N, C-alpha and C positions, 0 to 999 in steps of 0.2 A: 264392686269399685264402690270405694269410698266417696261419700258427697258431703257437703257444708251445707247445713240447715241455714237460711239466712232468714232471722226473725226481725224485722223491722219497727223500731220503736216509734217512730214516723216517719212520714216522708215530703219533700218540698223540692222545688225546683228554683230555677234561677239562671237567667243568661246575661252578660252585658259584652261589649266590646271596650278593650282599651286601646287608645293612641299612643303609641311608643313610636318615635323617630328611628329609621331601619336605615342603612348603610346600603341595602340593596333593595331594590323592587321586587317585592313577593308578587309570584304570577299564577302560583298555584294553590297556596292557601294563605290565609294571614297571622302565620307563624312569627312569634317576635323573641329576640333573644335578649331578655331582661338582663342577663349578666356581662352582654359585650363591652370590650373594655375600652373605656373613656381615652385611653392612650392613643386607640387607634386614629382618631380624628378629630377629635375636641380639645385637647390637651398639648400646649407648644411642645415641640420636643428638646428633649435635655440637651446641656449646652455645656460649655467649661465654668459659665457663670453661676449655673442652676442644673444640678444632678438628678438623676432619675430616681435617686433616692430622698428628696426632697429637701436636702442640705443646699447648702451653698457652694458651689464648687471652687477650684485653686483660684480661676481669675475673676470670682465676685468682685464687685467695685462700686464704690457710691461717691456722691460728692463731698467736699467739706466747705461749708460756709461760713466765717466766722464774722461777728457784729461786735461795732462799739457805738452804742446809741446814748444820745441826749436828748431828752424829752421834757417840755415843760408844759403844765397843766395853765390855763387862761380859767379861771374858775369862773369870773363873771359870765366870759362868752360862750363858755363850755367849747373852748375850741383846743387843739393840740398842736405843739410846734415842734418840729424834730430832726434832727439831724444825726444818718448814720454813716458807720464809714466800714464798707464792706470788703473782707479778703475772701475771694475765691478761688477754690483750688479743684482743679481740673485731673480729678484721678480715671477719669474715662477713657476708653481706647480711641476717642473720637479727638479733634482739633475742634473748638469750638470759635465762632469768629461773632456770636451775639450769645445774650443771656437773657432769660426771661424771667420776671420776678411778679409776683401777685399782690394786686390792688383791692384786696378783698370790699373796702369802703364804696369802691366805684360802682356796687350793686345798688347801693341808693339814690344814686344819680336818676332823673328822671328818663334819659334816654338809654339808660342801661338795658342790656338785655335780659337781666332778670325783670326789671320793672314794665317794659314794653311785651313781654311774653306772658305776664301774669293773666290768669284765666278765670273764670267764675265755675263753679261747681253747678251741676244740675238742680233741678227743683223747680218751683214755679209751675206759671203757666204754660202749657203748649204754647210751642213756636208755629206751629203747623210748617215746617220745613226742616231741611236738614240739619242735624243739630239737635231735634227733639224739645227742648223746653229751654226758658230763659225765666232769672229771678225775677220776682216781685218788686225787688227795690235794692239798693244798697243801704249798708249800716251806716252811722253817725261816724263809727269810729275808723270804719274803711276810709270814708270820704275824708276825714281828717289826716289820716294817714296821708294818702294821696295829695292832700294839699300842701302838706307840709315836704314832701318829699319836691314837690314843684317849686317849692318858694323857699326852702332855706337852706340851698347849697351845700348839700351832702356830697361826701368823696373826696379822693385826694387830690389836693396842689401840688404838684411836684414843680418845688421853684428852683432847682439846682440839682445838675447830677456833674461831677468832676472828677478828673483821673487825678493818680496820685500826685501831679505835679500843678495841680488846681486848675488845669486845661477844661474847657467843656465838652461833653461826651454827647453824642447823638442818640438820642432814644424816641421810641413810638409807644402810642398808648393805644392800644385796643381792648376796650369794653374794662374789662377787670384786669388786665394782664399791660404790664411794660414789657417794650423788648428793650434790652440795652445793647447798641451797637461797640463793638470793642476796635480799637485803632489798630489793633495788632492781634494775630490769632493766637489763641488761648491753646498751647500742647499739651499732649498728656504729661502731669506731673508738676505743670506751672502753675502760680497764680496770677492774679491780678486784683489790685486795690483800687477803693471808688468811693468816692462820698454823694448820697444822696439827701438833699434836703426837701422838706414837705411839711403840710398841716392839712388840717380836716377839722369840719365841725363834728362834735359829738352827737350823737341820736340818742334821742329819749327811748329808753329800749320798750317801755312799756305801751308806747304809742305806735313808733317805728317799726319794732321787732327788732331781729338779728341778734349776736350773740355777744353784744357788749354795749356799754351806754353808760345811763345816768338813772338814776331813781331818786326825789325828793319827797323828802317826807313832810305831815304838816305840824305846826309847833304847839307842841301842848305843853300844861305845867310842868312834866317832868323833863322833856326831849324838846329840843331845838328841831327848828324846820331845815336842815341840815342836810346833804346831798350823800350819796354812795355813788362811787364809780368804778366800775368794772372795765377793763380797759383791755382790749383784745384784738387780732387779727388789724393792729393798728400802726405798722409800717410795713415799707415794701418789703417783700420775703421773697428769697431766690426760691423760684420753680423747680418741680425736680426734674431732673435729667438723667433717665432709668437706662437699664440694659435691656428691658423689653418694652419700651416705647419711645425712648428717645425724650424731647422736651414734653411735658406733662402740661399742656398750657391750652384747655378745654375751662371756657369761662366759668366764673362764681355765680350760679342761680340762685343759691342759698341755701339749698338744702346737703347734697355733697359738700363735704367738709374741706379738707386739704389734704395733700401731701406734699409733706417740705423735705429739707435735708438737715442733717446734724451740723452742730457747731459749737463753738464757746460764744458766751454773750457776756460784754460787761456794758451795763446799763446804768445810768444816772436820770433818775427821776425827778425832776423840781417841781414842787407843789407848796401850798399854802403852809404855813410853821407848825400848823396845831392837827395838821393829818397824821394819821396811822396809814401806814402803807404796807402793803402784803403782794409779794411778787416772786415769779420764778427765780430760783438762786438762792443764795446764801447773802445776808445784807453784811456788808463790807465795813460801815461806820457807825456801829450801835453807839457808839461813844457822842456823836454827833446831833442826832435823831432822838434817842433813847434817854428817859431820866435816869438817874442811877437807882432807885427801887426799881424801876421798870427792865434794868438789864442783871440785877440781881437777882429777879423773880425768873427771866429767864434762863439763868444758869441753874437757879435753883428747879426748873421745870425738867431738867434735864434725866434728873434720877426721882424725880416724884412718882409717886404710887396712881396719883391720880392729876388730873390737867390743874394747872395753875394758873389763875389771872396775871398774865403780862400787863394788861392794860383793864383795870377795875371797872365794873359798871359805874360807880361815882367818876372813875376819871373820865369815863367817854361821855356823861352827861355835862361835866364840867368843860370838856373841848367843845361842847355842841355852841358855838357863839359865830357870828357873822361879823365880817370887817377886816379880819388880820390881813394886814398887806406885807407882812414880812415872808419871806419864803426859805425852803430848806431843803436838801436836795439828799434824797435816800440811793445808797450804790448800792448795786446789787450784781454778784456774777454767777454765772450758770455756764457747768462746762458738760458737753456732749449732751447738748437736747436741742430739739426740732422746733423749738419755737419759744415764745417769751409772751407771758401776760403779767398785768398787774392789775391792784385795786387800791383805792385810798378813800379814805372817810373821815371827817371827824367824831361822827358815831361809833366807831369801831372800839367793842371790847376785842379782846385778844387774849384767846387761852391758849395752853400749849402744854405737852406732856411727852417725854421720851420713851421710843418703842423700841425694845432691844430685841434684833434679830440674828440670825446667822449669816453673817457679813463674808460670806464665801465671793472667792474671786473678788472683784473689784467693789462689791458691794458695801456700804458700811456698816457698822456692828449698831449704831444708834438711830434713828430717826427720827426727827421732831416732827410728832402730829401737831398741827394748829388749827386754829380756828378764829375768824373774825366776825364780828355783825354786831347789829344796833341793840338795843335796850329793849327795841319793840318786838323782836325775835326772842324774847325769855320768857319763861325759862326753859324751853325747849332745847336751844341750842347750847346752853353750858351743862345740860345734862346729857345730850347724845353724839354733840356732831363730834368733837374729837373724840370719842369713846367709838364712834360709828369709822373714823378714819384708821384708829389703831387696829379694830377689829377687820376691815379691809385689808390692811395690810397682811395679819396672820392668816387669812386665808387664802388670799392670792398667791402669798409666797410659798404656800404648799402647794399649791397647783402650778405655778410658772417657773417663778426665780425670786431670789430677794431684792427687794425694794432698792433701784441702784442709787437713789440720792438723797441726798440729807434732810431735805424737808418734805412735806406732804400738807397741803393746805386744803379748807375748808373755806369757802368765803359766802355770806350771806348778802344779797343784793338784788336788783331787778332782774339779772337773766335767771331761768328757772331752772338751768343745766347745763354746764358746760366746763370741757376740760380742756387743760393746758399743761404742759410738763411741771410739777410739781406744784400747781393750784389749780383749783377747779371752783366754779362760780353755780352755787346752790340756792340761789333764792325763790325768787317770785313768791307765790303762795305758800312754799315749805316753810313750814317752822313759824309762822306769824300766828300766836294765839289769839283767841276770840277774848273781848271784853266786854261784859255784861255792863247793864246800865249802873251798877252801884260799883263798877272798876275792878271786877273782878276776873283776874286770868283764870282763862281755863284752855283746853286743845282736846282734839277727839283723836279715838286711836288712829286712823287713818291720818290724819297730819303728822303723828308720832311716828308710824310706820312709813308715810311718803318721804319725810325728811331722813329717817336712817336709809329708806333704798335711793333715793336722788345721790346721797352722800358715798354709799359703797360702789353705785355706777360711776360717778362720775370720779371718783379716787382710783375705780378700777380704770379707767380709760388712762393712766398714766401709765400702766404697762402696755394696755391695748387702746391705742396705736402710737403712744409717746414713747414706748419704748420698742416695743414688736411695732415695725414703722411702715404701716399695712397703707394703701391708697384708700381713703376714705370715700373721695369722688368718685371713683370707678367701682369699688366693692364696699359698699357700706357696711354690708355683713360681717366683713373681716374683723372689725371693730367693735360694731354695736351687736351685733348676734352673737360674738365670741364673748364681750363683757358682758352681757345680758345673761350667757349661760353661768358665766363666773357669780354675777350677782345674784342670781338664784342660789346658788350654793352656799354664798355669804349669809344670806337672808334665811335660810332656813337652819343658818348655824348661829345665828342671832339670838333666838327664842323658840320655844315650841309654839308652832300654831301661827307660826309668821304667814299671812297670804299674800304669798308673791304676785304680781300682777302676770308675771312671764316666767314660763320656764317647764311650769307641770303642762302634763301632755294633753290633759282635760280642757286647759286654755285656748290651743290652737286649733283643735279639730274643726270648729265651724267655720274660723277663717279659711284653713286649707278645703273645705267642702264649696265654699264660695266661688262665684263666677268672677266674682269683680278682684282678679290678683295676677301675677305675674310669676315667671320664676324668681329664685332668689339671686340667682346669676344676673339680676338687671340693673342698668346703669343707676346710680341714685337717684339723679335729678328726673328719672322716669318712673319713679316706683309710685303707684296710687296711694295702698295702704300701708304706708310707711311702717308705721309701729309693728304692723304685724309682720310683714313682711321681712324689714330689716334688723328687727330686733327680737318678734316673738319666734317664729318660724325656725330662724338658724338656731335660737337657743336652746329651742325644744328640741330640734333634730341632735345637739350634742348630747342632751339630758337622755336622749332615747338610744342616742350610740354608745354612751357611758352604763346607763343601767340595763339596756337590754341588749345590745348586740355584741360589744366586747366585754364587758364588765368593766368594774371599775380598775382592776390593777391592771390590764393591758390600756384600758384608754387614759388612764393618769400616765402610765409610763410612756406613752405616746405622745401626749400634748405637752407634758414637761419637754420632752425632747424638741417638739416642735418650737417652744417657747424659748428654750434655751438656746437652738441653731439660730434662731431669727432676730436674738435681742440685740439693738442696735442697729439693724439688717432692715431690708424692704421685702416681706416675702410675698408671693402672689396666690392666690386660691389654690393654684396647684402644686405649690410647694407644700401647702397644709395638708391636702389632701393626699400628696405623693408619702409624705411625712408619718401620718396617720396609720397608712397601711405598711409601711416598712418597717415602724418599730414595732406596730401590734401582731404582724405576722396574719393580718387577716384581709383577703379582698371586700373593698367596699365600694366598688366601682357602681354596682346596684344601688347602693344606699346614697350616694351622692347624684344619681340620674334622679332616682324619685324625688327625693327631699330638695336639691338646689337646682336643678335643670327643669323641672317640669310643675305643672299645676294641679297633678294628680293630688290624690290625697289617702288617706288611710282608710280604707273602709273592706274589711273581710267577714265574709258571711258563712255561719256554720248552716249549713241548708238540711243536712240531713246525718242521720246516726243509726247505722244497722249493727245490729248484734249477731256475729254467726258463731254455730256453737258445732262443733264436730259430732258427726255421727258415729257413735261408737258401735254401730252394728251388733250390738248387744241386746235381742230382744228384750230381755227382762228390764233392759232401761228404756228403749226407743219406745215400747209398747206404753208405758207409763206417761211419757211425752204426748204420745200421739191421742192418748184418751182425753189428756188436758186438752189438746186443742178440739176434740171433738165437742168436750163438754162447754169450753167456751162460745162454739158454732151454738149450740144447745140453748145457750141464753140471750141469741138474739131476740129482736123483736115477734115477728113474724111466729116462728116456734113457740114463743112463750104465749102470744095471745091467740093462736090456734088451741093451745093445752087449756087457757083459760076457759075459752068456746066451749070446749069437749067435742072438737072435731076429731071424727074418730077416721085415721087414715084408711087410705084402699086397702092396705094391705092387712089391716084388722079385720077389713069386712071379709075380704075374699080371701082365707087363708091357702087357698091353693096357689097362690103366688110365695107363698114362703118358701124359703129354701133353708140349706146349712146355714148361711150365713145369719138371717132372719131367727134362729131357734138358738143359736151360740153368740157368746161375747165376742164381737171381731177382735178385741184386744186382748184376747187370752192367747199366751205363747205356747205354741204346740211344743210338739218332742223333736219333730223335723226341724221347726226354726233352730230349738236349743245346738242341734246338731250340726246344722250348718254353720253357725256362730262358733262352735267349737273348732270345726275344721279350719275356718279361715282365720282363727286367733294361733293355730298351730303353725300356718304359714307367714304370720307377722314376724317383723325383726321385732326386736325387745324394744327398740325406740319409737318405732310405730306404734306399738301398743303401750306406751308409757304416754305418748303425746293423747292418745284416743281416751286413755283414761284418767287423766290428769284433770279433768274438768275444766281445760282451760278456755277462756270465750276471748274471742277475736271480735272487736269493733272496727266497722269503716266507718270513716267522718268524713262527709263532702264539704268542700270549700269553695266560695267563689271571691275572687277579688273584685269587690264592687269598685272600688276607688282608684286603684291604678298602680298606688305605689304598693311593690311586694314587701313584705316584712316577716319575720319570725310570726311563727303562730304560737300562739303561748295559750295552752289548755289546762285548766283543772276539774279531773275528775271527781266526782262524788259518789261513794260506794252505797249499796242497801248496808251496810253496817256503819255507817256515817263517817269512814274515814273518807281522807281525800288525796289526790294526787295532783303534783304541778309538773307537766310537762313542757319543754321549751322545745320547740321545732326550728331548726334553723330557718333562715330566708331560703337556701339551695332549695328547699322541697319545690320552689316554683321552678326550678331551671328547665324543666321539660315543658311547661305552660305556666306563664305567669297568670293566666285568668282562672283556672279550674284545676284542683288536685282533688285525691281520694288518699287518705292516708290510714295507717294501720295501727290499731293501739293492741294490745296482748296482755290480758290481765288474769287472773283465775279469781276475782271478786266481779260481784254483778253492779256495772254501773248503773244507775238511776238518774243523774244529769250530768250535763258539760257546760262548762263557760268558758268561752273565750274570751282572753286580755283580762281576766278575773281582777287585776292589780290597776288595770287602766292605764296602762305604760307605754301604750303604742301611737294614741292621739286619733284612735278608731273612732270615725265621725258619726255613726250609728250602732249605739250598742241593742237595739232591738231583734239584730238578726243574731246577738253574740251566746244565744242562749239554747239549750237543748235538753229538753224539750221547751219550747216560747214560752217565757213567763207575762204576766201580767206586769206593767211596765210601773212603778208606782209616781206620780206626778203631784204637785203641790197647787190645787186649786183655790182661787179667790173668789170669793160670793161677796157682788156687792150691787148697789141699786143703780138703777140709771138717773143719771143727771136730770133727767128731763122730769122724772116724776120720783123724788125722793122716797116719798110717803108709802108706793106700791113696790114693795122689794120683790115679790112673785110675779106678779105682771110683766116686769120687764128684768128678766133674769140674765145676768151673763158668766159664764164661767170661763176664766181665763188659766190656760194651762201654761205653766213653766216647764218645759224637757229636759233634764239634766244634760241629754244625749245632745243638745243644742248649745247649750249655754255657753255665753264668752264675756269678755271683761271689754270694757271700753278701754281705748285707748289712751 
């Protein structure tokens, strides 16, 4: 009988338990099906609105809401006064007797749900009771914010709601929502028109927070003390009525952004005459608000090779004067958008360039990329902003669809990063250069990349969710995570060595292994580590899905299909999941479960590698191997020391106990052994003999899934001749046991080492168990003196270790 000789390179053991939800209680053992289909119990059933393929169904519908708005800015009081006429078209198969509208500014009322439910994070002294600890104090800025909310009267004042005949309509305000009662039922296919009048006080963004407001600058020799106004979530907006939820009327708590309906907008914005205004849509009256040179430059920019100043830095400085009493009205029109935002200031420099694109379908052939910013943001903004807009369009068009609108704008101001159709706010600390004592300007590499990154991110949001219209309040990852994935792609294509904050698998592993987290599929307002959970982890999941699970070609085809299918429609996560599976042809339920529905992490341990060699049964070959084994035994410690001390064995002292084997080499091949081998060889099939004589080596590799998330196993084998082999084992290797597997590798070369996940592509949280044989982990040690006795370094020495395997980035 032929046997397999097992030569262990080394030995290690590991055990663990993975908690995975099961549809049936296990009573005999703890077996788990990591490939159980999510369709069975977690995903909603397909219907005529949403198909099992992930595509919209034949009966898909959504509402249409059109707005005609007049808004006036009272600069001195920092107050907005508006009137909107709304035409609401009911495309739902339901009859409606009331409508819900969003009043997001009401979150700043002192009695709002958002303010009343604000909590304080942990830290400080132990409280000695349930709750654990309480803070030592409160910051001055937090106290100032609270006092301003209590005293300054923020929030919407609804001064009138009238129907098309001018008759008052009943309405009810519930926190950040307004319910408008209709006099007559609104049937399927019918429309209703009404007018809402309102006003509200603008918040100071850097004090109160929020997604819009104002920021004023100190007056200098070169610039005035004027302000920038970024105006968003500024008018009563129709809440969503959808096929899967009905009315989306969850209160706005500040984090979960918004879900809205598409419509057409005609907006008149009345501001001081010397303001420059940027807004969603296309300017309708340039002859009334721009000078002739500015209009000429705007036309020149359409075909220019680089950005052209529409409003020059010198003109912006000249505009910075106070006391203007005259007003001007800027008129904009936007078609098929889900929101409208605008910004205005005397301080704005304005540059623009035309970006050509493949205008297939209804997309324009030329998009105007534009930026608006103060002189305080120079030279960063004129160098990078509009170029970053242009680059974003190029990359996102390739991954998704051609940009569907005529303009794409980046605005500097108080808001650190926020998106609306055709316009984005990218201000805050981004792009403000440093000024030294001599007045020289400079900026850091971090400021440059921070500005480029935030512009890519916010412009990218015009695709997701401003066109692919996801519900940000319920599933934040569908816009933030998907967009961060695409931002990572665009950043990596901006310049070599761009250090992205999110997207690379190494950057998320520490968060995934932490305890203070929840599944990606968590409602926005309940997420604790928002940046990692809603941005970083889903973005990384898609990078892993593209690079490691599906490959670029399959992923890109499926992702483009999802983007095209749900362009100007409202997808759910299940539409995304189903589309990616249907188009790629790969079952991914195991992947969604591990990355999106659990708090498990990736940590696969390579426990042991055993080399198996076939027993050839040829005594001439096998005796040599047995002799080598015996020689290795004789080199052990005790035989060596016995020989060194001259110890004479019992057999040497007593020849009478010596026999045939003592007198002859036990590894000498006898004639009988040769004859036996020849006889056995004649009875072998040719293929059997070929296997035995081939010199094939069989390696058995033991793996443990320490983290719980099943993943493909990626291995790099290094051979004695210095060559390598990269092997990718599909995740289905875990189908019989999601915790422990043994896998076989066959080769004619001798393996000297194995590395798991050599390209660091799976977010493996602990790389110390990724090598066989184990290796010494390199770390950086910082040698420093004790602060209490700086003169004595060696008396109080501290070595701090930074481990690559647990490094992370701040949010």
